[in-house]
C-alpha positions in Angstrom: 104.0 74.9 134.8 103.4 78.6 134.4 104.4 81.0 131.7 104.8 84.8 132.3 104.8 87.5 129.7 105.6 91.2 130.0 103.2 93.7 128.5 104.8 96.1 126.0 108.4 95.6 127.3 110.4 98.2 125.3 108.0 101.1 125.7 107.7 100.4 129.5 111.4 100.2 130.3 112.4 102.9 132.7 115.3 104.7 131.0 116.6 106.5 134.2 116.8 103.2 136.0 118.6 101.6 133.1 121.1 104.5 133.0 121.8 104.0 136.7 122.4 100.3 136.2 124.7 100.9 133.2 126.7 103.5 135.1 127.1 101.0 138.0 128.3 98.3 135.6 130.7 100.6 133.9 132.2 101.8 137.1 132.9 98.3 138.3 134.3 97.2 134.9 137.9 97.1 133.9 137.5 100.0 131.5 139.5 103.2 132.2 137.4 105.9 133.9 137.7 108.2 130.9 136.4 105.5 128.5 133.6 104.4 130.8 132.5 108.1 131.2 132.5 108.7 127.5 130.5 105.5 126.8 127.9 106.6 129.4 127.7 110.1 127.9 127.2 108.7 124.4 124.5 106.3 125.7 122.7 109.1 127.4 122.8 111.2 124.3 121.6 108.3 122.0 118.6 107.6 124.3 117.5 111.2 124.0 117.2 111.0 120.2 113.8 109.1 120.1 112.4 111.1 117.3 109.9 109.7 114.7 107.6 111.1 112.0 103.9 110.4 111.7 101.4 112.1 109.4 104.0 114.7 108.5 104.6 115.7 112.1 107.7 115.0 114.1 107.3 113.6 117.6 109.7 112.6 120.4 109.1 109.5 122.5 109.3 110.7 126.1 109.4 107.4 128.0 110.6 103.9 127.4 113.0 102.5 124.7 112.3 103.1 121.0 111.2 100.2 118.9 113.8 99.3 116.3 116.6 101.0 118.1 119.7 98.8 118.2 120.3 99.7 121.8 116.8 98.7 123.0 117.3 94.9 123.2 120.5 95.0 125.3 119.2 97.7 127.6 115.9 95.9 128.1 117.9 92.8 129.0 119.9 94.8 131.6 116.6 96.2 133.0 115.0 92.7 133.3 118.2 91.3 134.8 117.9 93.8 137.6 114.3 92.8 138.2 115.2 89.2 138.4 117.9 90.0 140.9 115.2 91.6 143.2 113.1 88.4 142.6 116.0 86.1 143.7 116.4 88.0 146.9 112.8 87.4 148.0 113.0 84.4 150.3 109.3 83.6 150.4 108.9 83.0 146.6 112.4 81.8 146.0 111.7 78.5 147.6 108.6 78.0 145.4 110.3 78.7 142.1 111.8 75.4 141.0 112.7 76.4 137.5 112.9 79.9 135.8 114.1 80.6 132.3 113.4 83.8 130.4 113.7 84.5 126.6 113.5 88.3 126.2 110.1 89.0 127.8 108.7 85.4 128.0 109.3 83.3 131.0 108.8 79.6 131.5 108.7 78.5 135.1 107.9 75.5 137.3 106.1 76.8 140.4 105.3 74.9 143.6 101.9 75.8 145.0 98.3 76.2 144.1 96.5 78.8 141.9 96.2 81.2 144.8 100.0 81.1 145.3 100.5 81.8 141.6 98.1 84.8 141.8 100.0 86.1 144.9 103.3 85.7 143.0 101.9 87.6 140.0 100.9 90.5 142.3 104.4 90.5 143.7 105.9 90.6 140.2 103.7 93.5 139.2 104.9 95.4 142.3 108.5 95.1 141.3 108.3 98.2 139.1 105.4 100.6 138.5 105.9 100.5 134.7 106.2 96.8 134.2 103.2 94.5 134.2 103.2 90.7 133.9 100.5 88.4 132.6 100.5 84.6 133.1 99.1 81.4 131.8 98.8 78.1 133.7 99.2 74.7 132.3 96.0 73.0 131.1 95.7 69.3 131.5 99.5 68.9 131.9 100.4 71.0 128.8 101.5 74.6 128.3 102.3 76.5 125.1 105.5 78.5 125.3 106.9 80.4 122.3 106.6 78.0 119.3 106.4 74.7 121.3 104.0 72.9 123.6 105.6 71.5 126.8 103.7 68.6 128.3 104.3 66.9 131.7 103.9 63.1 131.1 104.8 60.8 134.0 106.9 63.7 135.5 108.9 64.0 132.3 108.7 66.9 129.9 107.9 66.2 126.2 107.7 68.7 123.4 105.6 69.4 120.3 105.6 72.2 117.7 102.9 74.7 118.6 100.9 76.8 116.2 98.4 79.4 117.3 94.7 78.7 116.4 94.8 81.7 114.1 97.8 80.4 112.1 97.1 79.6 108.5 98.9 77.4 106.0 99.8 80.3 103.7 103.4 80.8 102.6 104.7 82.3 99.4 103.1 80.2 96.6 105.5 78.2 94.5 104.3 79.9 91.2 104.6 83.5 92.5 107.1 86.0 91.1 109.6 85.6 93.8 113.2 84.3 94.0 113.3 80.6 94.8 115.4 81.4 97.9 112.6 83.6 99.2 110.1 80.8 98.6 112.1 78.1 100.4 113.1 80.3 103.4 109.9 79.3 105.3 110.6 75.6 104.7 114.2 76.0 105.8 112.9 77.5 109.0 110.3 74.7 109.4 112.8 71.9 108.9 115.6 73.4 111.1 113.1 73.8 113.9 111.9 70.2 113.4 115.4 68.8 113.4 116.7 70.8 116.4 113.9 70.3 118.8 114.0 67.2 121.1 110.7 65.8 119.7 109.4 62.3 120.2 109.1 60.1 117.1 105.3 60.6 117.0 105.7 64.4 117.4 108.4 64.4 114.7 106.3 62.6 112.2 103.2 64.7 113.0 105.2 68.0 112.3 106.8 66.5 109.2 103.4 65.7 107.8 102.2 69.2 108.6 105.1 70.7 106.7 104.4 68.6 103.6 100.7 69.5 103.8 101.6 73.3 103.8 103.9 72.7 100.8 101.1 70.8 98.9 98.5 73.5 99.6 100.9 76.2 98.2 101.8 74.3 95.0 105.3 73.1 95.9 106.4 69.9 94.2 107.1 67.1 96.6 110.6 66.5 95.2 111.6 70.1 95.9 110.5 69.9 99.5 112.3 66.6 100.0 115.6 68.1 98.7 115.2 71.0 101.2 114.6 68.5 104.0 117.7 66.4 103.1 119.9 69.5 102.9 118.8 70.7 106.3 119.2 67.3 107.8 122.8 67.1 106.5 123.6 70.5 108.0 122.2 69.6 111.4 124.0 66.2 111.3 127.3 67.9 110.7 126.6 70.4 113.5 126.0 67.7 116.0 128.9 65.3 115.1 131.7 67.6 113.9 133.1 71.1 114.3 133.5 71.5 110.6 132.3 74.7 109.0 131.6 75.4 105.4 134.3 77.6 103.8 132.9 80.7 102.3 133.5 81.2 98.6 135.6 84.1 97.4 133.4 87.2 96.6 134.6 90.4 94.9 131.4 92.2 95.4 127.9 91.9 96.6 124.9 93.6 94.9 121.1 93.5 95.3 119.1 93.7 92.1 115.3 93.7 91.4 114.0 90.2 90.7 112.9 89.3 87.2 111.8 85.8 86.7 114.3 83.6 84.7 116.5 86.6 83.9 117.7 87.1 87.5 118.7 83.5 87.8 120.7 83.7 84.6 122.5 86.9 85.7 123.3 85.3 89.1 124.9 82.4 87.3 126.9 84.6 84.9 128.2 86.9 87.6 129.2 84.0 89.9 131.9 83.2 87.3 133.5 86.5 88.2 133.1 85.9 92.0 130.3 88.5 92.1 127.3 87.7 94.3 123.9 88.9 93.3 120.8 88.8 95.6 117.3 89.4 94.4 114.9 92.0 95.9 111.2 92.2 95.2 109.0 95.3 94.9 105.4 95.7 96.1 106.3 95.1 99.8 103.7 95.8 102.5 105.7 98.9 103.5 105.5 100.3 100.0 101.8 99.6 99.7 100.7 100.8 103.2 103.3 103.5 103.8 101.9 107.1 104.0 103.7 110.4 104.3 104.9 113.4 102.5 107.3 111.5 100.4 104.5 109.9 98.3 102.7 113.3 97.8 105.9 115.2 97.1 108.4 113.3 94.9 110.9 116.1 95.2 111.3 115.5 98.9 113.2 112.3 98.0 116.8 111.7 96.8 118.3 109.5 94.1 119.1 109.8 90.4 117.7 112.5 88.2 117.9 114.0 84.7 117.9 117.6 83.6 116.8 118.6 80.1 118.1 121.6 78.1 116.0 123.4 75.5 118.5 122.3 72.8 117.7 118.7 73.4 120.7 117.7 75.5 120.4 116.3 79.0 122.4 115.7 82.1 122.1 112.7 84.5 123.1 113.2 88.1 122.6 111.8 91.6 122.0 113.4 95.0 121.7 112.2 98.6 119.7 115.4 99.4 116.2 116.0 98.1 115.8 116.8 94.4 114.5 120.3 95.1 117.6 121.3 96.9 119.9 119.9 94.2 117.9 121.5 91.4 118.1 124.9 93.0 121.9 124.6 93.1 122.0 123.9 89.3 119.9 126.9 88.4 121.5 129.2 90.9 124.1 130.2 88.2 121.3 130.8 85.7 119.0 133.0 87.8 121.6 135.3 89.3 122.9 138.5 87.8 126.4 137.8 89.2 129.2 136.8 87.0 130.7 133.5 87.9 134.0 132.0 86.9 133.2 129.5 84.2 135.6 126.9 85.6 133.9 127.1 88.9 130.5 126.8 87.2 131.6 123.7 85.3 132.9 122.1 88.5 129.6 122.9 90.3 127.1 122.3 87.5 127.8 120.7 84.1 124.2 121.5 83.1 124.5 125.3 84.0 127.9 125.5 82.3 126.4 124.0 79.1 123.5 126.5 79.1 125.7 129.5 79.6 128.4 128.5 77.1 126.1 127.6 74.4 123.6 130.4 75.2 120.7 128.1 75.3 117.2 129.4 76.0 116.3 129.1 79.7 112.9 130.0 80.9 112.8 130.3 84.7 109.0 129.9 84.7 109.2 126.5 83.2 111.5 124.3 85.2 111.6 120.6 84.3 113.3 117.7 86.0 112.9 114.0 85.5 113.2 111.7 88.5 114.8 108.4 87.4 115.3 106.5 90.7 114.3 107.5 94.2 115.7 106.8 97.7 118.7 104.9 96.6 121.2 103.7 99.2 124.9 104.1 99.2 125.6 100.8 97.6 123.3 101.2 94.6 123.1 104.9 93.7 126.5 105.0 91.9 125.6 101.9 89.9 122.1 103.3 89.0 123.6 106.7 87.9 126.3 104.9 85.8 123.7 102.6 84.2 121.5 105.7 83.3 124.5 107.5 81.7 125.5 104.4 79.8 121.9 103.8 78.6 121.7 107.4 77.4 125.1 107.1 75.6 124.0 104.0 73.8 120.6 105.4 72.8 121.6 109.0 71.9 125.4 109.5 72.3 125.2 113.1 71.0 122.7 114.3 73.6 124.3 113.3 76.9 126.2 116.1 78.7 128.0 113.9 81.2 131.7 113.3 80.7 132.8 109.8 79.7 132.9 107.7 82.8 135.6 105.1 83.3 133.5 102.0 84.1 136.6 100.0 84.9 136.3 101.4 88.4 132.9 99.9 88.8 133.1 96.1 89.2 129.5 95.2 88.2 129.4 97.6 85.2 132.8 96.5 83.9 131.6 92.9 84.0 128.4 93.7 82.3 130.2 95.5 79.4 132.6 92.5 79.1 129.8 90.0 78.5 129.2 89.9 74.8 126.0 87.8 74.9 124.3 90.2 77.3 124.0 93.6 75.5 122.8 96.5 77.5 119.9 98.2 75.8 118.2 101.4 76.7 115.2 101.2 79.0 111.9 100.3 77.5 110.0 102.2 80.2 110.4 106.0 80.3 111.1 107.6 83.7 108.5 109.3 85.7 108.4 112.9 84.7 107.6 115.7 87.2 107.3 119.4 86.7 108.8 121.6 89.4 106.7 124.7 89.4 108.3 126.4 92.4 111.7 126.4 93.9 
């Protein structure tokens, strides 16, 4: 038994070769010539947009496929399929390969020959393409690790065990951590589904089951909780094997992701489920937020999101923007800095804040510009809710200070349900927003 692995697959895929292969496949397909030509042109254009930012500089990847690009997996598969076609046409090694199965860039094979033959075959593989290099691992005492299993040759029959690397630890999300229970149990769902779906021997099954319970114990999980997860996974696998039944999805009028707060988030999830609204919990303090570097952290106004503008008279305006805060702020104050006379209806349509300052002749000092950033880098599904929540919070706390027009919250499913729940009053925020001074536009 021999396993082969490709070194840095995506970044070593030859894009010109892939494009030729795709063009050949499109030309021999049933698609009309015009459609096939447009698909190829779009693919070629997409592969040229390999731009990324690092240390405030923009780079373009000049070779290979981009990591994280949705096109990369399928194009890498096409590239490797062409290499395997060359391999199948080689008569010398074709007779020695008794079994060959590939998962992405990992290959499990049964090869007839000695170590020298395997070394010669590796050299042949590395000559298939100048950018693609293979490494290999031979079986040791009849066993070979491949992906997350160990394959053993016992009496000319293959047996399987779950494989963990020597560097693997028993650490998962601790039971008493501030995370949603679904996040905590996701690792054990994965462990149990792998255990139940692999063709393990009874001894290997019990060994892995004991390992999973040990991991749970070391991370503070009650034995009863883990046993319930195991029984639930076992029922699901049992149904998959014996029937074609599928679980009917419950009706859902909306899906929202909210920050996780222990106890409160679970109550909210239960309340909104009565209205066929599904809430999922997200946690902050991710590795990306901790380790990420770039201009966005040093310059908060390079971000987008929800903001607040304050007038000298004490009134304020809450708004949102998908562009950066600096650009949106400059649009608000454009009507205050210019000597031109604007139509007031147009000003009101473009900037409620500027309209208020001009109509009420409030004091405006162009040297002291102040903006408060309330929420940053919001996505399409949350920015509207966050803006509405901020406006509502201001209206409750100080109804005479908010400049925003009254918003019809009936158009917002989650807010309308919040306002209809009498035992869940919406109070103003206890934590003030981050306050930044914009000294230059």
